[in-house]
Structure formats: structure tokens, C-alpha cells
N, C-alpha and C positions, 0 to 999 in steps of 0.2 A: 327493527326487528333481529331476532339471532337465529340461525337456522338449527334446528334440534334433530337428533337422529337417534336410531333405535340399536346403536353398537353399545354395547356394556363396556367395553375397555380398548384403550388404544393394541394396535397389534404391531408386536415387535419383529414379525417374522419378515418383512421387507428387506428391515436393515442388517438383521442376523442373516441373511441369505449370502453377504459379502463372506465368499468362505476363505478369504487370506486374513480376516480381522482377527485380531488378538484383545484388542480391546473397545469396547462399542458404548458409548456415549449416550445416552437417551434425556434429552434436555428440554421439560415440556410445561406447561399450564398444570395447575393442580387439576384434582379430582378428573382425570382421567382413567385412572384403572390399572397405573404403571405397576402397584402392589401386587393389584389381583391378575395381572395377567403372568407375573411371575410366580407368583402360587400357584397356578394352575400348571404352568410349566413345568415347575419343579416336579408336581406331582405325578402326570400324564408320564415328565419322561422315566419317573423312578418305576411306576406299575406297569408300563409296556415293557423297558427296554433295561431296567435295573441301572440305572444313570443317578449321581449320586452329585449334591450340591453343596456347597460353603456359600453362606450366605452371612453378607458383612454389613456392621455398623458400626459407628465411628467407636463410640462409648461403651464399658460395660453397664452403665447404666440401660442404654439403650435395647442393649442383649437382654436382659431380663425381662424389660419390659414387653419387647415384642416375641420373646419366645412364650411369654404365659398366655398368647392368645394368636396363636401364631395361625394355626385350622380350628380353631373355638367358633368361628362363626358360619351359624346355618345357611348363609348365602356364598362360603367357601365353599363348604361340603358338598353343598346343592351342586355347584359347577363343575367342582372337581370331580367326574363322575367316575363312581368304582373308589372311591375314599370312605371307609367305613372305619369309623376312632373303634378301639378295642375298649371292649368291656370286662372288666375282669370278673365280673360275678359268671357274666354267660361263654366268658372264654372265646367271645367270637369279636370279628372286626381284623382289620388288613393292615390298622396304624394305632400307632404308639410314641408316648414320648417320654424320654426318660430325663429330666434336666433342659438341657440347651438340644439334646439330640434326639432326629426322629427317625421312628423305624417302618420299615415295610415288611410285609410277610408274603412273599413270594417262593412259590415251589415247595413251601410248607415250611421254611424259614424265614424267621427273625434277619432283617440286615440294616443299617443304618442307612439312607438315602439324604436325611438332610441335618446339618451341623449349624448353628447358628453363635457367630462369633463377631467378637470386638476386633477392631482395628491395631485397638492397642495391645494387644495378644498375637502381634505378627511372627514374632521370634517362637512362640511354640507352635507352629504348626510347620515348623521343620520336618517333622515326620508325619505331616497327615495324607503324603500322598498315595493315592490310590487310584490307578487304571480307570476304574468308573466313575472314579469323580472329574468332571469334564467341564463344569459350571462354577465358576464364583460371581455373586451377585452384591453388589456395594449400594445397597438403597437408602435414597436420602444423601448421598456422598455433596450433593450443594447446602452451603448453608452460606452462611452471615459472614464479613469479614471478622466480626467478634469472636464469633464461636470458631471459625478457623484456629484463631489465636490460642485458643483454649485446648487444643491441641499438644501435647508436648512432642519437642521433635518434629522431623520430615516426613509428614501421614504419603506423601507420594511416593517414597520411596521405600516406607513400609510398608504400602501396599504391594508394590514392585516386589519387593521381599518374597511377603505372603504368598503373591501369583506364581513367583518359580518355584518356592519350596512345595507347594502343590501340583505343580503341574509335574519337573522332573521331565520324565522324558514321553508325557503323552499328551495329546492336544488338547487345549482348554479352551474357554471364552470366558471372558471376564465383562461381565455387564454393569455398566455405573448408571445409576437412577437416579433425577434430581430433578426438582423445579427450579425455574429462574429466579433463584433466591438472589444472586450478586454478579455482577460481572465480572467480578474478579476473582477467578476461579484457578486454587493452585495447580490444578491437573494440566489444563490449556497452558497457563504460566510456562509449566515445567518443559512440555513438548513445543510450546513455542508456536502455540495457537492462539493468531488474533479474535477478537469477538466476530461473531457472526452478525448480519444485521438484525434486528430485532426484529420485524417481520419476515425474515427466512424462512421458512417451511423447507425441510427436504434434506437429505441428508449427503455428504460429505467424505472422503477419506484421506488420509494424512500417511507418511512414514510406510510408503510402500505398500498401501493397504491395508496396514497393520491394526490402523488406528480407524474406527470407524464413528462419524460424528453425526447425531439425529437431531433437528432441533423441530418443535411440534407446537404449534402457537394456538389450533382450533381448540375450544372444548367438547366433551363430549360428553354427553347427559341421557339419562334417560327421559324419556319425553314425559312418560307420568311422575318424574320426580319434581314434586311440588314444591318441595323447602328448595332445592339446588335455585330453579327457575326466580322463587322468592330473591334468593340471594342475591340473583344478577341482576332483577331489576331496582333491588334496594343500591346495590355498588356500581352503578352504571355510571360509568365516568369519574369514578372516583380513582384514587392512587392504585387502592387495592383491588377492583374491581378490574383493574387496566392488567394489574398481575396475575389473577384468575383467570383473566379472560379472554384479553388478548396479546398475551405471550411478551410483555413487560416486565422487566426483572424487578423483584420487589422493592430493591433501593435505587431503582432508576431515580433519575433526575433531570426533573421540566427546564433546561437552559436550552438556550441558543448556543451552538459552537460555531467556534470563531479560527482562520487561516490564520497564523503568522502573517504578517505583513513582511513583504520581501524589503522594507527597508528598517526594520525593526531593530533597534541594538542590542544586543547581548547582555544578558544582568547576572544569570546565575545557571551553568549546569550542576542536574545531580545526578548520583544516582543512590536511590533513595529505596531501603527494604528489597536491593536487587532490582528495582526499575529505574530507567532513566527518564528523565525529562530535562527540557530547556526553557529556560525562563527568559523572556525578552521584553522591553519595555518600547513601545510607541505612542506618541501623541497623548500621554497621562493614563495609560492603560499599560496592563501586563498580560503577555501572551504565554500561553502556558502549551507545550507539544511536547512528542515523546521521540526526537530527531535530534538530540545533542551531537556536537562534534567531540568522537571519543577519540579523538586526536590531541584535544585541549585537556584542561584541570574538571575534573568530575568530582565535587563535593558528594563525599558521602558518609554513613552512618555508619559502617564499617567496612575496612580495607579487606577486599578478598582477594584482589592481583589481576580480577578480572579483564582491569583496562589500565593500562600503562601510566595513568598518570590521575592518580585518584588522592583526595586528601581527606582526610576524615574530620568532620565536625565537630566541637566538644562544646555543650551545651552552656558550659559557664564562662567559656571564652569567644565564644561566637554568636549565641543567642540574640545578641541585642545590634547585629551588623544588618539586619534585614527587616530595617524599620519602614524601606517603600514598599518591600512586600507587603508588610504586615498593613501598613495603610492602605494600601489598594483591596484588601482581601475585606476590610474594614467598611470601605466606602463601595463597594461591590463592582471595582474596576478592573478584575479578571476575568481573562477572557480562554475557555479551555478548546484545545482543537476537536476533541470529544470525551464521550461518558468514561472510556478506560482511564486517559489521562485527568479528568478528576478524580477520580477515584486513587489514584496513583498517588497524587500529589497530596492526599490526607493525611497519611502520616508524618508526613514532615509539616503538615500545619500543627499536628499534634504537638511532635517536638517543641514548637515555636510560641506554645499555647495561642493558636489562633484560630476563634470560632468564626465556621461561617455558613 
């Protein structure tokens, strides 16, 4: 049996109470009301204090879909106390929308309190600074590795550019909301953060308190929500059920992890897609970890001079040099030190046309 609760959405306030924070990451199971929580927060802060928010999605199509229904739900209107959609016929109401911008009527004057933008528009935000704009929310910032690749350019640096442009010389908070889609996260990779244990629940801070990271695995559901209860029973002990209700990553791989034996022989060292990998052999098995000797040769897909001894691999010249690895993968004789290592070597397998 699973524990139910009457709490209708996740509480973000505990993590946001870290006053030195700038980037706040929330990684959770699905359907615990992250978006609802921030919608209410956006409205209440605008209604009470005149504060403004920039709401970010990755692509323009997502922005259009999001804007069309952002405050249309009757349940959202009910929970955002004080929200009265404007009626042009009666000229009554205190909230209206023009395209992707939302306005609130305070002190008999209409002023914007919310703009929904795509990350691809980061360069256009350089003139969007406003002293009352103190929050940036990136909703669904996590996705699968395949969808990360659809974004053109360095999305982490684009977001940093956007946040600096909006902040200028006043305080802001950047709130990242995401489900546990993939252990491969470009934002954590950029800041050098290792994945937290899957079962970990709580908050940790990094970068002298400027980066706050919260992982939350418990599902939050209303007791009377019969449909969600049925889904939990239906998906019990399935991969999707573990993702939705037990805090597993959506791309979780059910493998056993192995430590590389001390007597293993070195086979190959990689710096592939900016990820370090060491591949060794021992008693017929291949062992892969993320601790190569960077003072020795690192084979790479693209030399960037980050490490002293890089050698670029070219598929036409070198693709057939890794038959030992190819046959080990096909025979299920490869052992990985952890799930991150397993994910990081997949692009190299793809380069070799290896399926595992």
C-alpha cells in the first residue's frame, strides 16, 4: 500500500528559503503540482507586491501551447485567490492576456506581471530588465538526451545569458522545474555536479550556496483522485511506474554495477562528447568507469585542448579498430561502474554502430 496525503502540490518554499541561492533546481516525480505551485506563486506575488516573472520553455512551440492555457483552468483560478479574468464586455476583472504577456490591474493601472518566452529567444531579453522582475522560471528543463540534442547551441550558456540580461543590477531567483527524465543533465554537467543517489530526498547547496538542488521522490496525490490511484495500481513495479512514483529516472537502466578490478589491463581511454571514460579488460570482460589517466592519451570525437594528450578518432580510419569492444557488447560482457558511465558511453557506441 502507498501512503496518500491531502496536500495538493509540492511546497517549494523550504528550498527557496536559502537566501544566498541564485539557481534553484527541483527534480521530482511527476504529478506533484510543480507547475501549479509556481503559477500560484507568480499570481500571489504580482497581486500582493507587484512582482514580475519571466517564464521559460525550451522551444517556441512549447511557449505557444503553454501561453494558450496558462491561467484558463477553473481549478487554477480557484486556487489563485484574487484572480479575476478580465471580461471586455463588462470591463470587470484584474487579469488579462495579450499574446504571451499577462497583465494585472493594480492601483487602477494595468501593468505586466508575466512574460512567457522560449530559451531560443535569449538574445532578445537583453533589454528586458525591470527592477520588479525578480523571478525566472524554467519549466520542464529536464528532458531525454534525444530532445536535448534538438536544441541548437549551448542551452546552459543561453540561459545564463538570459538570466544575466534580466537581472542587470537587481536580485533575481532562477527556478528550474523538472521530472527525473534522464540522469544525463547538461546543467549539472556544466557545473560539475554528480548525480544524487536515486533514493536521496532533500536539498543540497553548491557554489558557495548560489546553486540549490532539491530532489523529491514521494508522490503527492489527493485522496479522492480515483484515476491517479488506478494508474498507480496499473503501473506498480513497471519501469514507468518506478519513474512516476518511486523517483527512478525515466531512462533508468536495470543493470548491476561493477568496480573495475585492480589487475585489469587498460584498453582504451576516451574523452567523448566531453565525457571522460576508461575502458579496461579483465578475464574476458570489459570494464568501463569514468576515471581515466588524463596524463595519457585520450581518444576524442573533437579535440578542444582541455587535456594535454588528445587524439581525434576518424570513423573511416579508426572505426574497425575496436572489434574487441564490439564483440563484448554483443555478447553482454561489458560491465559499467554506474548508470552515468553507461549513459556517457552510448554516443561512442552509436559512433561505432554498436547496439546494446
